[in-house]
C-alpha positions in Angstrom: 1.7 -46.2 -12.1 2.3 -42.6 -13.3 3.2 -39.8 -10.8 0.3 -37.3 -10.4 0.9 -33.9 -12.1 1.0 -32.3 -8.6 4.4 -34.1 -8.0 5.9 -32.0 -10.8 6.9 -28.4 -10.8 7.5 -26.0 -13.7 10.5 -23.7 -13.8 9.9 -20.7 -16.0 11.9 -17.6 -17.0 11.0 -14.9 -19.5 13.0 -12.9 -21.9 11.0 -9.7 -22.6 11.9 -7.6 -25.6 10.7 -4.0 -25.1 10.8 -1.7 -28.1 12.0 1.7 -26.8 9.8 4.5 -28.0 12.4 6.7 -29.6 11.7 8.6 -32.9 14.9 7.3 -34.5 16.7 4.0 -34.4 19.4 2.9 -31.9 22.5 3.7 -34.0 21.1 5.9 -36.8 18.7 8.7 -37.5 16.4 6.5 -39.6 12.7 6.7 -38.5 11.0 4.1 -36.2 7.5 5.0 -37.5 5.3 1.9 -37.6 3.0 0.8 -40.5 4.7 2.6 -43.3 5.5 1.1 -46.7 8.2 -1.7 -46.5 11.9 -0.6 -46.6 11.2 3.1 -46.4 13.0 3.6 -43.1 16.4 2.2 -43.9 19.8 3.8 -44.6 23.4 2.6 -45.1 24.0 2.1 -41.3 20.9 -0.1 -41.0 22.0 -2.2 -44.0 25.6 -2.4 -42.7 27.1 -1.0 -45.9 31.0 -0.6 -46.0 32.3 2.6 -44.5 29.3 3.2 -42.2 29.7 3.7 -38.5 27.0 3.3 -35.8 26.4 6.1 -33.2 24.5 5.3 -30.0 21.2 7.3 -29.7 21.4 9.1 -26.3 17.6 8.8 -25.8 17.9 5.0 -26.0 20.5 5.0 -23.3 18.3 7.2 -21.1 15.2 5.0 -21.6 17.2 1.8 -20.9 18.6 3.2 -17.7 15.2 4.5 -16.5 13.7 1.1 -17.3 16.4 -0.6 -15.3 16.0 1.7 -12.3 12.2 1.0 -12.3 13.0 -2.7 -12.1 15.4 -2.2 -9.2 18.4 -3.2 -11.3 21.9 -2.1 -10.5 23.2 0.2 -13.2 26.7 -0.9 -14.4 29.5 1.6 -14.0 31.0 0.2 -17.3 29.2 -1.6 -20.1 29.8 -2.2 -23.8 28.2 -3.5 -27.0 29.0 -6.8 -28.7 28.4 -8.4 -32.1 26.2 -11.4 -32.1 26.7 -13.5 -35.2 23.8 -15.2 -37.0 22.7 -15.5 -40.5 19.0 -14.9 -41.1 17.6 -13.0 -44.2 16.0 -10.4 -41.9 19.4 -9.4 -40.4 21.0 -7.2 -43.1 24.5 -7.1 -41.5 24.6 -10.8 -40.6 25.2 -9.8 -37.1 23.2 -8.1 -34.4 24.7 -5.4 -32.1 23.7 -6.4 -28.6 25.3 -6.7 -25.1 26.8 -9.9 -23.9 29.0 -10.1 -20.7 28.8 -6.4 -19.7 25.1 -5.3 -19.9 23.9 -1.9 -18.9 22.2 -3.3 -15.7 22.0 -6.5 -13.6 20.4 -8.0 -10.5 17.0 -6.6 -9.9 13.4 -7.6 -9.1 9.8 -6.7 -9.2 6.8 -7.8 -7.1 3.7 -9.1 -8.9 0.1 -9.8 -7.7 -1.1 -13.2 -8.9 -4.7 -14.0 -9.0 -5.1 -17.8 -9.6 -8.5 -19.2 -10.2 -9.9 -20.7 -7.0 -7.1 -19.2 -4.9 -6.5 -16.0 -3.0 -4.5 -13.3 -4.7 -0.9 -13.5 -3.5 2.3 -11.4 -4.0 5.4 -12.9 -5.5 8.9 -11.4 -5.9 10.4 -12.2 -9.2 14.2 -11.8 -9.7 15.5 -10.1 -12.8 18.9 -11.2 -14.0 19.7 -8.3 -16.4 18.6 -5.7 -18.8 20.6 -5.0 -22.0 20.3 -2.8 -25.1 20.2 -4.2 -28.6 18.9 -3.6 -32.1 15.9 -5.4 -33.6 16.0 -7.5 -36.8 13.8 -6.9 -39.8 10.6 -8.8 -40.6 10.1 -11.7 -43.0 6.8 -12.0 -44.8 6.1 -15.5 -46.3 4.1 -15.3 -49.4 2.8 -17.4 -52.3 -0.1 -19.8 -52.6 1.4 -23.3 -53.3 -1.2 -25.5 -51.5 1.2 -28.4 -51.0 4.5 -26.7 -50.4 3.1 -23.7 -48.4 4.8 -20.4 -49.0 6.6 -20.2 -52.4 8.7 -17.2 -51.5 9.5 -14.8 -48.7 9.8 -11.0 -48.7 11.8 -9.0 -46.2 11.0 -5.6 -44.7 13.9 -3.9 -43.0 11.9 -1.0 -41.5 12.1 -2.6 -38.1 15.9 -3.4 -38.4 17.9 -1.3 -36.0 15.0 -0.3 -33.8 16.1 0.0 -30.2 15.2 -2.8 -27.8 15.7 -3.3 -24.1 15.8 -7.1 -23.4 14.8 -7.9 -19.8 15.8 -11.4 -18.6 14.0 -12.8 -15.5 15.4 -15.4 -13.2 13.8 -18.8 -13.3 11.5 -17.8 -10.4 8.1 -18.4 -12.1 6.2 -21.6 -11.4 2.9 -21.3 -13.3 1.6 -19.9 -16.5 -0.5 -17.4 -14.6 2.6 -16.1 -12.8 4.4 -15.7 -16.1 1.5 -13.8 -17.6 1.2 -11.5 -14.6 5.0 -10.9 -14.6 4.9 -9.9 -18.3 1.8 -7.7 -17.7 3.6 -5.8 -14.9 6.7 -5.3 -17.0 4.5 -3.8 -19.8 2.6 -1.6 -17.2 5.9 -0.3 -15.8 7.3 0.5 -19.2 4.1 2.4 -20.1 4.2 4.4 -16.8 7.8 5.4 -17.6 6.8 6.5 -21.1 9.8 4.5 -22.6 7.5 2.2 -24.7 3.9 2.0 -25.7 4.0 -1.7 -25.0 1.7 -2.4 -28.0 1.9 -6.2 -28.4 -0.1 -6.2 -31.6 2.6 -4.1 -33.2 5.4 -6.1 -31.7 6.5 -3.3 -29.3 6.6 -5.9 -26.5 7.4 -9.6 -27.2 8.2 -12.4 -24.8 10.3 -15.6 -25.2 9.4 -18.2 -22.6 12.0 -20.7 -21.2 10.4 -23.6 -19.4 11.4 -26.9 -17.9 9.8 -29.3 -15.4 11.2 -31.2 -12.4 9.9 -33.5 -9.7 9.5 -31.4 -6.7 11.1 -28.1 -5.7 14.4 -29.7 -4.6 15.1 -31.6 -7.8 17.6 -30.4 -10.4 16.2 -28.4 -13.3 15.0 -30.4 -16.3 15.8 -29.8 -20.0 14.9 -26.2 -20.9 12.7 -25.5 -23.9 12.3 -22.0 -25.4 8.9 -20.8 -26.8 9.5 -17.8 -29.1 7.8 -14.5 -29.7 4.7 -14.7 -27.5 2.6 -11.6 -28.2 -0.3 -11.8 -25.7 -0.5 -12.5 -22.0 -3.2 -15.2 -22.5 -0.9 -16.9 -25.0 2.0 -16.8 -22.5 -0.2 -18.5 -19.9 -1.6 -21.1 -22.3 1.7 -21.9 -23.8 3.3 -22.5 -20.4 0.5 -24.7 -19.3 0.6 -26.7 -22.5 4.3 -27.1 -22.5 4.4 -28.1 -18.8 1.9 -31.0 -19.5 3.8 -32.0 -22.7 7.1 -32.3 -20.9 5.6 -34.2 -17.9 3.9 -36.7 -20.3 7.2 -37.2 -22.1 9.2 -37.9 -18.9 6.5 -40.2 -17.6 6.6 -42.2 -20.8 10.4 -42.4 -20.7 10.8 -40.1 -23.7 13.5 -37.4 -23.9 12.7 -33.7 -23.8 15.0 -32.0 -26.3 16.6 -28.6 -25.8 14.9 -26.7 -28.7 13.0 -23.6 -29.8 9.3 -24.0 -30.2 6.5 -21.8 -31.5 3.0 -21.4 -30.1 0.2 -22.2 -32.5 -2.7 -20.0 -31.4 -5.2 -21.8 -33.6 -4.4 -25.3 -32.5 -3.5 -24.2 -28.9 -0.2 -26.1 -28.9 3.6 -25.6 -29.2 5.4 -26.9 -32.3 9.1 -27.6 -32.8 10.9 -24.9 -34.8 14.7 -25.6 -34.5 17.4 -26.9 -32.1 18.4 -24.2 -29.6 21.6 -22.3 -30.2 24.1 -21.8 -27.3 26.1 -18.6 -26.7 29.1 -20.2 -28.3 27.2 -20.5 -31.6 26.8 -16.7 -31.8 30.6 -16.0 -31.5 30.2 -12.8 -29.5 33.0 -10.3 -29.6 33.2 -6.6 -28.6 31.9 -4.3 -31.3 35.0 -2.4 -32.6 32.9 0.6 -33.8 31.2 1.4 -30.5 33.1 2.6 -27.4 32.4 1.7 -23.8 29.4 3.2 -21.9 30.0 5.0 -18.7 27.3 7.0 -16.9 28.4 9.6 -14.3 26.6 9.8 -11.0 25.1 13.2 -11.7 23.3 12.0 -14.9 22.2 8.8 -13.1 20.6 10.8 -10.3 19.0 13.2 -12.7 17.3 10.3 -14.5 16.3 8.7 -11.2 14.6 11.9 -10.1 12.5 11.9 -13.2 10.9 8.4 -12.5 7.2 8.6 -11.8 5.3 6.8 -9.0 5.2 3.2 -10.3 2.1 1.0 -10.5 3.0 -1.3 -7.6 3.6 1.7 -5.3 0.3 3.3 -6.4 -1.6 0.1 -5.7 -0.3 0.0 -2.1 -1.1 3.7 -1.6 -4.6 3.4 -3.0 -5.3 0.6 -0.5 -3.7 2.4 2.4 -4.7 6.0 1.7 -8.2 5.5 0.1 -9.2 2.1 1.7 -9.8 0.6 -1.8 -9.8 -3.1 -2.3 -6.9 -5.0 -4.1 -9.1 -5.4 -7.1 -10.1 -1.7 -7.4 -6.5 -0.6 -6.8 -5.3 -2.9 -9.5 -7.9 -1.8 -12.1 -7.4 1.9 -11.5 -3.6 1.7 -11.8 -3.5 -0.5 -14.9 -3.2 2.5 -17.1 -1.4 5.7 -16.0 -4.1 8.0 -17.6 -6.8 6.2 -15.6 -4.9 6.5 -12.3 -4.2 10.2 -13.0 -7.9 10.9 -13.8 -8.9 9.1 -10.6 -6.5 11.0 -8.4 -7.7 14.3 -9.9 -11.4 13.4 -9.1 -10.5 12.6 -5.5 -8.4 15.8 -5.3 -11.5 17.7 -6.4 -13.4 16.4 -3.3 -15.1 13.2 -4.4 -15.3 10.1 -2.2 -12.6 7.7 -3.4 -14.8 4.6 -3.5 -17.6 6.3 -5.4 -15.1 7.8 -7.8 -13.6 4.4 -8.4 -17.0 2.9 -9.1 -17.9 5.5 -11.8 -14.4 5.4 -13.4 -14.0 1.6 -13.6 -17.6 1.1 -14.6 -19.5 3.4 -17.0 -16.7 5.7 -17.8 -14.1 3.0 -18.5 -16.7 1.3 -20.8 -17.1 4.5 -22.7 -13.3 5.1 -23.0 -12.8 1.5 -24.3 -15.7 1.6 -26.7 -14.4 4.8 -28.2 -10.7 3.8 -28.1 -9.8 6.9 -26.1 -7.3 7.5 -23.3 -8.7 9.0 -20.0 -6.5 12.0 -20.8 -8.6 12.6 -24.0 -12.0 12.4 -22.2 -14.2 15.5 -22.7 -15.7 14.9 -19.2 -13.1 16.5 -16.9 -12.2 15.1 -13.4 -13.5 18.2 -11.6 -16.9 17.8 -13.3 -17.1 14.1 -12.3 -16.3 15.2 -8.8 -19.1 17.8 -9.1 -21.6 15.1 -10.2 -20.6 12.8 -7.3 -21.0 15.6 -4.8 -24.5 16.4 -6.3 -25.5 12.7 -5.7 -24.1 12.7 -2.1 -25.8 16.0 -1.4 -29.2 14.8 -2.5 -29.4 17.2 -5.5 -29.7 14.4 -8.0 -30.3 10.6 -7.8 -27.9 7.9 -9.2 -30.5 7.3 -11.8 -30.5 10.9 -13.0 -26.6 10.8 -13.0 -26.7 7.8 -15.3 -29.2 9.6 -17.5 -27.0 12.7 -18.0 -23.7 10.8 -18.1 -23.7 10.0 -21.9 -24.0 13.7 -22.8 -21.3 14.6 -20.4 -18.9 12.0 -21.7 -19.5 13.1 -25.3 -19.4 16.9 -24.8 -18.1 17.5 -21.3 -19.4 20.5 -19.3 -20.9 21.0 -15.8 -23.4 18.4 -14.5 -25.0 21.2 -12.4 -25.7 23.3 -15.5 -27.1 20.3 -17.5 -29.4 19.3 -14.6 -30.7 22.9 -14.4 -31.2 23.1 -18.2 -33.2 19.8 -18.3 -35.0 20.4 -15.0 -33.8 17.2 -13.5 -33.0 18.4 -10.0 -34.1 16.1 -7.1 -37.6 16.5 -5.6 -36.9 16.7 -1.9 -40.0 18.7 -0.7 -42.0 16.3 1.6 -45.3 18.0 0.7 -44.8 17.5 -3.0 -43.7 13.9 -2.6 -46.7 13.2 -0.2 -49.1 14.5 -2.9 -47.6 12.2 -5.5 -47.7 9.2 -3.1 -51.4 9.9 -2.3 -52.2 10.0 -6.1 -50.3 6.8 -6.7 -52.0 4.9 -3.9 -55.4 6.0 -5.2 -54.5 4.6 -8.6 -53.5 1.1 -7.1 -56.2 0.2 -4.5 -55.7 -3.6 -5.0 -52.0 -3.5 -4.4 -52.5 -1.3 -1.3 -55.0 -3.9 0.1 -52.6 -6.7 -0.7 -49.7 -4.9 1.0 -51.7 -4.4 4.1 -52.7 -8.0 3.9 -49.1 -9.1 4.4 -47.5 -8.8 0.9 -44.9 -6.3 2.1 -42.7 -7.0 -0.9 -45.0 -4.8 -2.9 -43.2 -1.8 -1.5 -40.7 -2.2 -4.3 -43.6 -1.9 -6.7 -44.8 1.3 -5.2 -41.3 2.8 -5.1 -40.9 1.9 -8.8 -44.2 3.5 -9.7 -43.4 6.7 -7.9 -40.0 7.0 -9.5 -41.6 6.5 -12.9 -44.0 9.3 -12.1 -41.2 11.6 -11.1 -38.8 10.4 -13.8 -36.4 9.3 -11.1 -36.2 12.8 -9.5 -37.7 12.0 -6.1 -35.4 11.7 -3.1 -35.2 7.8 -2.6 -34.7 8.1 1.2 -37.6 10.5 1.7 -39.8 8.4 -0.7 -39.3 5.2 1.4 -39.9 7.0 4.7 -43.2 8.7 3.6 -44.4 5.6 1.7 -43.9 3.4 4.8 -45.9 5.9 6.9 -48.8 6.0 4.3 -48.9 2.2 3.7 -49.0 1.4 7.4 -51.3 4.2 8.3 
């Protein structure tokens, strides 16, 4: 009889490649601009031509150190670059400049919030083994249209070759596909907060390799590790982990071997496919790069960079819960993008209630921002004007219905909600005498409904409220309407 899947446990680690957002490449002044014509951002250094020498981009070092600090890593007093030998067409020098045994930073961690379906959200601390700097390879484009043989030829674009990467290697602390996806998502969020990378996975600015094995129970030795290359979405990371976990369990339970290999995720078929046997570090024949000197960062520069770090998303989430009383969910949504968090804080700073501000920002306003592909920092509707609108609702000057009616124009053009309300004559009707006259007129128009209400069909009150709001175009004070309507109907 086969063991149940619950008897098995996955052991997962991620290697996350973050493209550092510098204007020039790691060892040369060639541009890093994305989407330009192939092979227009190359030079003799990128191509490794004889007589050329690499020079480390100082901004790359700054970004790498700041990223490491944000991940609680220890910055090395001494690190160096190494040559990693492999022979692919997209690697023009036939070696990659990377860091092997002396990386820029080691031994860190981050905490992630994991929301598993059917379970309570929980916090998990994930260890990070190292962060090192390296250069990216070029890009192969497989072309041709031979139906039987597939691609008939390949083209290579070296624009990406030499672009600066920070590779972040987690410890094997992840146990589910969901944890892996949340970890990768938090890494991306932190990098974007720091401003060291745009984290755009569609453009390859952040890519993940998954290392996964399975074992029987948490005290058993690790199984054979399989690598899944170049995952470029969080959902793909989760699905690939879940698929590979079941594939390996099934193999072990059938008595079949699990090979140490590199596999690819096929999004269309929702499965992993074998790509090649996995290389070991000895296959790469690392040795110190003779053209680049050692890296040493003095304490003064280190502290300067540390002082420039922003408040990070995990800290913001905790502060929003403690300071504003927001739920875990609201805090998480608001801090997902730095521009949204900054907008929210400015609205609260202008005097709006935090929960109400959160509801407007994560609801109607976020929908507008996403639909128009904007950042909150580009929104015409300023934080102080949103705060003004919220205070008008709280003060009874306009209803929520009126606020929703004027919001599209405010989002498109900006401006003061108070001025727009005055211009359109949309201020709240809060005079009891005026509202009472409207109620009397409405009840006269609906004698059958009044008789039915007084006969016990009290749910008709909603009908009367709706009719009155229709007559006043939503401008009547809802609390006053309900009070006066109750008195009239029961009188």
